[in-house]
C-alpha positions as a LaTeX table, in Angstrom:
\begin{tabular}{lrrr}
\hline
Residue & $x$ (\AA) & $y$ (\AA) & $z$ (\AA) \\
\hline
Met1 & 10.50 & $-15.92$ & 0.78 \\
Gly2 & 9.32 & $-18.67$ & $-1.65$ \\
Leu3 & 10.53 & $-19.63$ & $-5.04$ \\
Phe4 & 8.93 & $-16.53$ & $-6.52$ \\
Tyr5 & 8.27 & $-13.35$ & $-4.57$ \\
Thr6 & 5.67 & $-11.54$ & $-6.65$ \\
Ile7 & 2.80 & $-13.86$ & $-5.76$ \\
Ser8 & 2.95 & $-12.53$ & $-2.21$ \\
Tyr9 & 4.43 & $-9.15$ & $-3.12$ \\
Glu10 & 2.03 & $-6.60$ & $-1.60$ \\
Gly11 & 3.24 & $-3.89$ & $-4.00$ \\
Leu12 & 1.67 & $-5.89$ & $-6.84$ \\
Asp13 & $-1.83$ & $-5.32$ & $-5.38$ \\
Val14 & $-0.96$ & $-1.64$ & $-4.71$ \\
Leu15 & $-0.16$ & $-1.15$ & $-8.40$ \\
Gln16 & $-3.35$ & $-2.85$ & $-9.42$ \\
Gln17 & $-5.46$ & $-0.76$ & $-7.04$ \\
Lys18 & $-4.12$ & 2.56 & $-8.30$ \\
Thr19 & $-6.34$ & 2.62 & $-11.38$ \\
Arg20 & $-8.93$ & $-0.01$ & $-10.56$ \\
Arg21 & $-12.20$ & 1.21 & $-9.14$ \\
Lys22 & $-13.62$ & $-2.14$ & $-8.05$ \\
Arg23 & $-12.15$ & $-5.61$ & $-8.03$ \\
Ser24 & $-14.77$ & $-8.11$ & $-9.10$ \\
Arg25 & $-15.04$ & $-11.50$ & $-10.75$ \\
Thr26 & $-17.94$ & $-10.77$ & $-13.01$ \\
Asp27 & $-18.43$ & $-12.27$ & $-16.42$ \\
Ser28 & $-17.77$ & $-8.93$ & $-18.09$ \\
Arg29 & $-14.46$ & $-8.44$ & $-16.30$ \\
Thr30 & $-13.31$ & $-11.94$ & $-17.19$ \\
Ala31 & $-14.39$ & $-11.44$ & $-20.79$ \\
Leu32 & $-12.38$ & $-8.17$ & $-20.96$ \\
Leu33 & $-9.24$ & $-9.74$ & $-19.56$ \\
Thr34 & $-9.50$ & $-12.76$ & $-21.81$ \\
Thr35 & $-10.03$ & $-10.60$ & $-24.86$ \\
Ala36 & $-7.26$ & $-8.20$ & $-23.88$ \\
Arg37 & $-4.84$ & $-11.09$ & $-23.52$ \\
Ser38 & $-5.46$ & $-12.20$ & $-27.08$ \\
Leu39 & $-5.36$ & $-8.64$ & $-28.54$ \\
Phe40 & $-2.27$ & $-7.54$ & $-26.59$ \\
Ala41 & $-0.36$ & $-10.69$ & $-27.62$ \\
Arg42 & $-1.25$ & $-10.14$ & $-31.27$ \\
Ser43 & $-0.93$ & $-6.34$ & $-31.63$ \\
Gly44 & 0.84 & $-4.99$ & $-28.63$ \\
Phe45 & $-0.67$ & $-2.53$ & $-26.16$ \\
His46 & $-0.73$ & 0.87 & $-27.79$ \\
Gln47 & $-2.23$ & $-0.42$ & $-31.04$ \\
Val48 & $-5.22$ & $-1.87$ & $-29.23$ \\
Ser49 & $-8.03$ & 0.59 & $-28.46$ \\
Val50 & $-10.59$ & 0.50 & $-25.71$ \\
Asp51 & $-13.33$ & 0.24 & $-28.36$ \\
Glu52 & $-11.62$ & $-2.80$ & $-29.94$ \\
Ile53 & $-11.36$ & $-4.56$ & $-26.60$ \\
Ala54 & $-15.01$ & $-3.88$ & $-25.71$ \\
Asp55 & $-16.30$ & $-4.89$ & $-29.13$ \\
Asn56 & $-14.37$ & $-8.16$ & $-29.17$ \\
Ala57 & $-15.42$ & $-8.95$ & $-25.60$ \\
His58 & $-19.02$ & $-8.17$ & $-26.48$ \\
Val59 & $-19.46$ & $-5.80$ & $-23.54$ \\
Ala60 & $-20.12$ & $-2.10$ & $-23.24$ \\
Lys61 & $-17.08$ & 0.13 & $-23.25$ \\
Thr62 & $-18.17$ & 1.58 & $-19.91$ \\
Ala63 & $-17.44$ & $-1.82$ & $-18.36$ \\
Ile64 & $-13.71$ & $-1.14$ & $-18.86$ \\
Tyr65 & $-13.95$ & 2.06 & $-16.85$ \\
Tyr66 & $-16.11$ & 0.37 & $-14.22$ \\
His67 & $-13.79$ & $-2.55$ & $-13.59$ \\
Phe68 & $-10.38$ & $-1.02$ & $-14.32$ \\
Gly69 & $-10.70$ & 2.79 & $-14.22$ \\
Asn70 & $-9.08$ & 3.21 & $-17.62$ \\
Lys71 & $-7.09$ & 1.26 & $-20.22$ \\
Glu72 & $-3.91$ & 1.49 & $-18.22$ \\
Gly73 & $-5.77$ & $-0.06$ & $-15.29$ \\
Leu74 & $-6.80$ & $-2.93$ & $-17.54$ \\
Val75 & $-3.16$ & $-3.38$ & $-18.64$ \\
Ile76 & $-1.98$ & $-3.40$ & $-14.99$ \\
Asp77 & $-4.62$ & $-5.98$ & $-13.98$ \\
Phe78 & $-3.81$ & $-8.09$ & $-17.07$ \\
Leu79 & $-0.09$ & $-8.13$ & $-16.28$ \\
Gly80 & $-0.63$ & $-8.68$ & $-12.57$ \\
Glu81 & $-2.90$ & $-11.65$ & $-13.11$ \\
Arg82 & $-0.61$ & $-13.02$ & $-15.81$ \\
Ile83 & 2.29 & $-12.92$ & $-13.31$ \\
Glu84 & 0.22 & $-14.87$ & $-10.83$ \\
Arg85 & $-0.84$ & $-17.49$ & $-13.37$ \\
Leu86 & 2.65 & $-17.97$ & $-14.85$ \\
Glu87 & 4.37 & $-18.24$ & $-11.51$ \\
Ala88 & 1.80 & $-20.71$ & $-10.17$ \\
Ser89 & 2.30 & $-22.79$ & $-13.31$ \\
Leu90 & 6.11 & $-22.67$ & $-12.97$ \\
Ile91 & 5.94 & $-23.60$ & $-9.27$ \\
Glu92 & 3.79 & $-26.63$ & $-10.17$ \\
Ala93 & 6.28 & $-27.65$ & $-12.84$ \\
Val94 & 9.29 & $-27.29$ & $-10.50$ \\
Asn95 & 7.62 & $-29.02$ & $-7.58$ \\
Ala96 & 6.90 & $-32.06$ & $-9.74$ \\
His97 & 10.57 & $-32.92$ & $-9.19$ \\
Thr98 & 12.74 & $-33.48$ & $-6.13$ \\
Glu99 & 16.21 & $-33.80$ & $-7.62$ \\
Pro100 & 17.84 & $-30.32$ & $-7.64$ \\
Arg101 & 19.04 & $-30.39$ & $-11.23$ \\
Ala102 & 15.70 & $-31.68$ & $-12.44$ \\
Arg103 & 13.93 & $-28.83$ & $-10.59$ \\
Leu104 & 16.09 & $-26.32$ & $-12.45$ \\
Lys105 & 15.60 & $-28.07$ & $-15.78$ \\
Ala106 & 11.83 & $-27.84$ & $-15.19$ \\
Val107 & 12.05 & $-24.09$ & $-15.73$ \\
Phe108 & 13.56 & $-24.64$ & $-19.20$ \\
Asp109 & 11.08 & $-27.42$ & $-19.97$ \\
Trp110 & 8.24 & $-25.10$ & $-18.99$ \\
His111 & 9.50 & $-22.63$ & $-21.57$ \\
Thr112 & 9.63 & $-25.36$ & $-24.25$ \\
Ala113 & 6.00 & $-26.23$ & $-23.55$ \\
Trp114 & 5.04 & $-22.53$ & $-23.66$ \\
Phe115 & 6.80 & $-22.05$ & $-27.02$ \\
Arg116 & 4.70 & $-24.87$ & $-28.48$ \\
Glu117 & 1.41 & $-23.39$ & $-27.48$ \\
Pro118 & $-0.56$ & $-22.29$ & $-30.56$ \\
Asp119 & $-1.03$ & $-18.70$ & $-29.28$ \\
Phe120 & 2.57 & $-18.16$ & $-28.25$ \\
Ala121 & 3.62 & $-14.67$ & $-29.30$ \\
Gly122 & 6.71 & $-13.84$ & $-27.29$ \\
Cys123 & 7.10 & $-12.25$ & $-23.88$ \\
Val124 & 4.27 & $-9.81$ & $-23.08$ \\
Phe125 & 6.30 & $-8.33$ & $-20.22$ \\
Ser126 & 9.17 & $-7.36$ & $-22.53$ \\
Arg127 & 6.65 & $-5.80$ & $-24.89$ \\
Ala128 & 4.99 & $-3.88$ & $-22.09$ \\
Ser129 & 8.36 & $-2.60$ & $-20.91$ \\
Glu130 & 9.26 & $-1.40$ & $-24.39$ \\
Glu131 & 5.93 & 0.33 & $-24.97$ \\
Tyr132 & 5.51 & 1.94 & $-21.58$ \\
Lys133 & 9.06 & 2.68 & $-20.45$ \\
Gly134 & 9.16 & 6.37 & $-19.48$ \\
Lys135 & 5.45 & 6.78 & $-20.07$ \\
Gln136 & 3.63 & 4.62 & $-17.49$ \\
Asp137 & 5.93 & 3.76 & $-14.62$ \\
Glu138 & 3.54 & 1.35 & $-12.92$ \\
Ile139 & 3.25 & $-0.85$ & $-16.01$ \\
Ala140 & 6.97 & $-0.80$ & $-16.67$ \\
Glu141 & 7.58 & $-1.63$ & $-13.02$ \\
Leu142 & 5.35 & $-4.72$ & $-13.26$ \\
Ser143 & 7.48 & $-5.94$ & $-16.22$ \\
Arg144 & 10.69 & $-5.37$ & $-14.29$ \\
Leu145 & 9.20 & $-7.06$ & $-11.26$ \\
Gln146 & 8.40 & $-10.20$ & $-13.22$ \\
Lys147 & 11.92 & $-10.38$ & $-14.62$ \\
Arg148 & 13.51 & $-9.92$ & $-11.16$ \\
Ser149 & 11.21 & $-12.56$ & $-9.68$ \\
Leu150 & 12.10 & $-15.14$ & $-12.28$ \\
Arg151 & 15.79 & $-14.45$ & $-11.70$ \\
His152 & 15.23 & $-14.91$ & $-7.96$ \\
Ala153 & 13.59 & $-18.29$ & $-8.61$ \\
Val154 & 16.50 & $-19.39$ & $-10.85$ \\
Arg155 & 19.00 & $-18.25$ & $-8.25$ \\
Thr156 & 17.17 & $-20.27$ & $-5.57$ \\
Leu157 & 17.19 & $-23.36$ & $-7.77$ \\
Val158 & 20.86 & $-22.88$ & $-8.66$ \\
Glu159 & 21.73 & $-22.72$ & $-5.00$ \\
Gly160 & 19.67 & $-25.83$ & $-4.41$ \\
Ala161 & 21.81 & $-27.53$ & $-7.06$ \\
Gly162 & 24.94 & $-26.77$ & $-4.97$ \\
Val163 & 26.21 & $-23.49$ & $-6.35$ \\
Pro164 & 27.60 & $-21.29$ & $-3.55$ \\
Lys165 & 25.62 & $-18.17$ & $-2.70$ \\
Asp166 & 28.48 & $-15.84$ & $-3.69$ \\
Arg167 & 28.35 & $-17.31$ & $-7.25$ \\
Ser168 & 24.61 & $-18.03$ & $-7.62$ \\
Asp169 & 23.48 & $-14.52$ & $-8.62$ \\
Ala170 & 25.91 & $-14.25$ & $-11.55$ \\
Leu171 & 24.94 & $-17.71$ & $-12.73$ \\
Ala172 & 21.23 & $-16.89$ & $-12.46$ \\
His173 & 21.73 & $-13.78$ & $-14.57$ \\
Cys174 & 23.42 & $-15.90$ & $-17.25$ \\
Met175 & 20.60 & $-18.42$ & $-17.24$ \\
Ile176 & 18.00 & $-15.67$ & $-17.54$ \\
Tyr177 & 19.97 & $-14.32$ & $-20.56$ \\
Leu178 & 19.78 & $-17.76$ & $-22.11$ \\
Leu179 & 16.02 & $-18.00$ & $-21.47$ \\
Asp180 & 15.40 & $-14.52$ & $-22.82$ \\
Gly181 & 17.31 & $-15.41$ & $-25.96$ \\
Ala182 & 15.31 & $-18.61$ & $-26.27$ \\
Val183 & 12.06 & $-16.61$ & $-26.12$ \\
Val184 & 13.25 & $-14.36$ & $-28.94$ \\
Ser185 & 14.44 & $-17.31$ & $-31.03$ \\
Ala186 & 11.13 & $-19.17$ & $-30.54$ \\
Asn187 & 9.14 & $-16.10$ & $-31.43$ \\
Val188 & 11.14 & $-14.58$ & $-34.30$ \\
Leu189 & 12.75 & $-17.70$ & $-35.78$ \\
Asp190 & 10.03 & $-20.20$ & $-34.78$ \\
Glu191 & 12.68 & $-22.36$ & $-33.05$ \\
Lys192 & 10.43 & $-24.26$ & $-30.67$ \\
Asp193 & 13.38 & $-26.16$ & $-29.25$ \\
Ala194 & 15.26 & $-23.03$ & $-28.32$ \\
Ala195 & 14.81 & $-23.62$ & $-24.54$ \\
Asp196 & 16.23 & $-27.17$ & $-24.94$ \\
Arg197 & 19.34 & $-25.65$ & $-26.50$ \\
Ala198 & 19.44 & $-23.01$ & $-23.73$ \\
Trp199 & 19.34 & $-25.81$ & $-21.17$ \\
Asp200 & 22.33 & $-27.55$ & $-22.82$ \\
Ala201 & 24.28 & $-24.31$ & $-22.40$ \\
Ala202 & 22.98 & $-23.79$ & $-18.86$ \\
Met203 & 24.14 & $-27.32$ & $-17.90$ \\
Gly204 & 27.67 & $-26.39$ & $-19.04$ \\
Leu205 & 27.64 & $-23.27$ & $-16.91$ \\
Leu206 & 26.26 & $-25.18$ & $-13.91$ \\
Asp207 & 28.90 & $-27.95$ & $-14.26$ \\
Asn208 & 31.65 & $-25.30$ & $-14.42$ \\
Glu209 & 30.42 & $-23.67$ & $-11.23$ \\
Leu210 & 30.19 & $-27.00$ & $-9.45$ \\
Ala211 & 33.72 & $-27.89$ & $-10.58$ \\
Arg212 & 34.91 & $-24.53$ & $-9.34$ \\
Arg213 & 33.22 & $-25.17$ & $-5.96$ \\
Asp214 & 34.81 & $-28.65$ & $-5.65$ \\
Gly215 & 38.20 & $-27.25$ & $-6.59$ \\
Ala216 & 37.93 & $-24.57$ & $-3.93$ \\
Arg217 & 36.98 & $-27.17$ & $-1.34$ \\
Lys218 & 39.90 & $-29.37$ & $-2.28$ \\
Asn219 & 42.30 & $-26.44$ & $-1.96$ \\
Arg220 & 40.96 & $-25.65$ & 1.48 \\
Asp221 & 41.33 & $-29.30$ & 2.54 \\
Asp222 & 44.88 & $-29.46$ & 1.19 \\
Gln223 & 45.85 & $-26.41$ & 3.23 \\
Arg224 & 44.64 & $-27.90$ & 6.50 \\
\hline
\end{tabular}
């Protein structure tokens, strides 16, 4: 398993195929996804109608049903492709470094760059989970999948930095909480440096875990 697991997660394609009639790379499909991305980020999912998407994309409404089956199919494709793009971008950012701590920091730096993009509007996966939870399980599951995959990546990087496996999951959870809080602060309070502050806190947590590891090793050595 790689840094992220959703890029190769076959269940992702299964979710996308449930409502999509035909996967294609036509101009109309691309226009619909591009338009949907802008409208969903600005207004959420339920507030955006099929007519609004088609009108803004300058395509016939029937194109939505042709490419995606229905609006929910469009949302699923939108989220699935967004997962693929975001994770590919994060992998590129992480792989630009070789030192373990720098690789972990790259995740936080990536968030800082994201917060400073002009069209930043918070986490679309959290919004999808809120709007579709208990109503459209496939869409809510995609949102959960993205969160679990990011946590898996952080856990992998934490272990690469020297944190023992029996402690890495708890630390990864804490770092995800810091990142989630940074997303909210950047979106609601316009604090574009929120991920930098989150990294400062994450470094403290990481250093504590490494000190704990070193202390445990010393105790074992002293007992020999």
